[in-house]
N, C-alpha and C positions, 0 to 999 in steps of 0.2 A: 412196672407199667407206668408209662408217662401219665401226667395229670390229665392232659387233653384226651388221651385214650380212655382213661378211667371214667371221665365225665361223659364221654360219648357213649360208653357202655351203660352207665347209670341211666342216661336219658332213654336209651333203647329198652332197658329193663322196665322202666316206669311206664313207657308207652305200651309195652307188651302185657304187663301185669295190671295196669290201671292204677295200682297203688302199691307202695313198698315201704318197709320199715327201715329206719336208719341202722338199726342193729344188724339186720340181715345184710345190708350193704357193707357194713364194717367187717363182718365175718367173711363175706364173699371175697372182698378185695384185700383183706389182711391189713387194714389201716385202722387208726383209732377213730373214736366218735367225732372228735373235733375236726379231723380231716374230712369226714363225710359231711358234717355240717357246712363246712366251707364249700364243698362241692355242690351241695344242694342249693346253697345261697347263690352261687355263681350261675347255676343252671336256671334258677328261678329268675334271676335278673335278665338272663338271655331269652326268657320266655319259653324254655324247654319243658318246664314242669311247674307245679304249684306245691310249695312246702306245706306240710301239715304237722300236727303235734306228733313228733317221733318219727317222721318220715316224709314222704312226698306222694303226690298223686299226679296223674297225667292231665294236661290241659286238653280240653275237647273243643272242637269247633261249635259255635252256636248254631243251632238248627234254624232254618228259615222261620220267620214269624208268620203264623196263620191266624185267622179270625177266631175269636173266643169260642163260638159254637162248635168249631171243628177241632178244638184242642182236647182230644180224647186220650192222649198219652198220660201215663201215670195216674189214671183216675183213682185207683185204690189208694195210692199214696196221698192224693189230695183229700180223699174222704177221711183218711186217718188224721190229717192235719186239721181239717175243719172240725171234726169231732172233738179233738183235743182243745182247739182254740175256742170252741163254743163256751167253755167254762169261764172265759175271760170277758164275756159280754156282761156289762154291769146291769144291776137291777133297774136302774133309771139313769137318765142323762142323755148325752149326745154321742152317737156312734157313727164313725165314718167307715164306709165299705168302698175300697178302691176298685176300679175296673180291673178284672182279671178272672181267669178260669177257676182259680182256687177260691178266691174271696167271694165269688158269686155263689158258691155252694153254701155260704153262711145263711142264705135266704131261709132255709128250712128252720133255722134256729132263731129267727128274728120275727116270725109271725106270732101274733097273740101277745105282744109285748107293749101294752098301752103306755107305759111310762118311758118309752124310748123315742127320741127323735133320731131317725136314721137319715144320714146324709150320704150321698154317693155321687161319683162322677160317671157312673155306669148306667146308661139308659136302660139296658135290659134288666139290671138288678132293680132299678126303681119301678119298672113296669111289673116285674114278678112280685115284688113286695106289695105293690098297690093292688094287684089282682087277688092276692091272697089275704087282703084285709089288714095289712100292717097299719098301725095307728097314724103315724106321721112320717112321711117320706119327702125328702127334699133333694133336688139335684143342684149342682153349682152352675150349670150353664156352660157355654163355650162351644168351640168347634168339635165336632164328632170325629174321632180317629177311627177309621174303618177296621183296623186290625184288632183293636181292643174294645171297640164301641165305648171308648172313654172320652169324656169331655176334657179338652185341653185348650191351650192358647191363652192370650192375655185376659179375656173375660173370666175364665175359670181361675186363673192365677190371682187376679184381683179379689175375687170373691173369697178365696181361701184365706187371704190375708186378714179378713175381717171375721173369720170363724174360729171357734175353739171346740175341740172334741175331747170327751173324757177318754175314749179309746178309739184308735184308728187301726183298721186291719189293712195291711198293704202287702203287695207281692213284689217280686223282682224277676227279671229275665235271667240274671246271673249274679253271683256273689263271689267275691275274692277278698281274702282277709287283708291283703296289703292295699288293694285299690278300692275296696268298698262294694257298693251295690250298683248295678248297671242295667240299662235298658237300651233299646235299639233306636229310640227316637228322641231328639232333643226336647220337643215340646212335652212329651210324656215324662221325661226326666225332670223337667222344671216343676210339673204338677206333683210328682211323687215326693220331691224334696219339700214342697210347700205343705203337703199333707202331714208329713212327719213333723215339721216345724210347728204345726197347729195342734198337735196332739199332746195331751198330758201323758198318755201311755201309747206308744207306737208298737204294734205287734206285727212282726214280719212272718208271713206264711210262705215257706219255701221248701220245695221237695228236694230230695237228695241229688237229683240230676243237675241242679242249678249251680252246684259248687264247683269252683275251678274254671268257670267260664268268664270271659271278659269281652263283651261287645263294645259298641262305640261310645255310649254316653254314661258317664259316671254321675250319680246324683247325690249320694250320701255315703259316709263311712258306716261300717257295720255297727260301730259303737253308738251311732245316732238313734238306733231303735232301742227299746227297753226289753222286749221279749222276742225270742225266736222260737217258732214252732215248726217242726219238721216231722218226717215219717220215720218209721223204725229201720228203714234201709240205710239211713245216714250212718256213715262210719263213726265208730266210737271215738276215734281220735279227733274227728271234726267237732263232735259234741264237746269234747274237752277243750278244744281250741276256743269255741264260742264262750264257754263258761269262764275260761281264763281271761276273757275280755271284760268280765264283770257283768255279763248279761244273764238274764234268766233264760234257761234253755228247756223247752218242753218237747218231748218226743212222743208221737202217737204210737198206738199199738195196732197190729194187723186187724183189719175189719172182719168181723164175724158175720157172715150173711144171715145167721139166725137171730141176730140182735135186732130189736126194733129200731127203726129210723124215724126221726121227727117228721 
């Protein structure tokens, strides 16, 4: 089989299966592992797939961005992530909660914490915390972005430059190991990067559907965060890829509806 034909067939198999192991490809095409690695590298460069630890996964189109209150997809996965991430909230200090559907669920774990100053760029999060009696809540100001209800723009960016957080909980629209973390809006990308830069510990909250996507605006490398928290549906090979970067990787467990919720 010609190299071009083999690579075309590999790309088709990855799209069909969603994910495939390099060993399986080696056995299927009767070539050695090094040949398959070269094939996958070439296909990734062309944008046909995304390499993972020991194989490859299909690239998926980024879904249209909708407003935070309407983001109901992967709710159980997000609950897993937030429950796991809640153990990273410090006893005291300054915590930043970025605008986003997953990070906003941390509100349940932040009430009744008088030793915390909670800073956010999400108006809805600030209102929810205030309504439920959180001790100190501060927003950074700026232009309100309708899709995320997040404060962005020069005012927000300048405020972030003068702030420091013990822990910042951030999200992402997409994550790619070679290209980093992505979002769909340049102003939001600027704010996300500034939040991470201002944090002693940056915690990325990302569900399994965000891996392998690549929208318009890159804002940081994966290695720029300290801890990644995802749900149990994330492929084991992806978990290993993250740990290979030297990052702390935490994986939630399925939500038990009988368990008490904060």
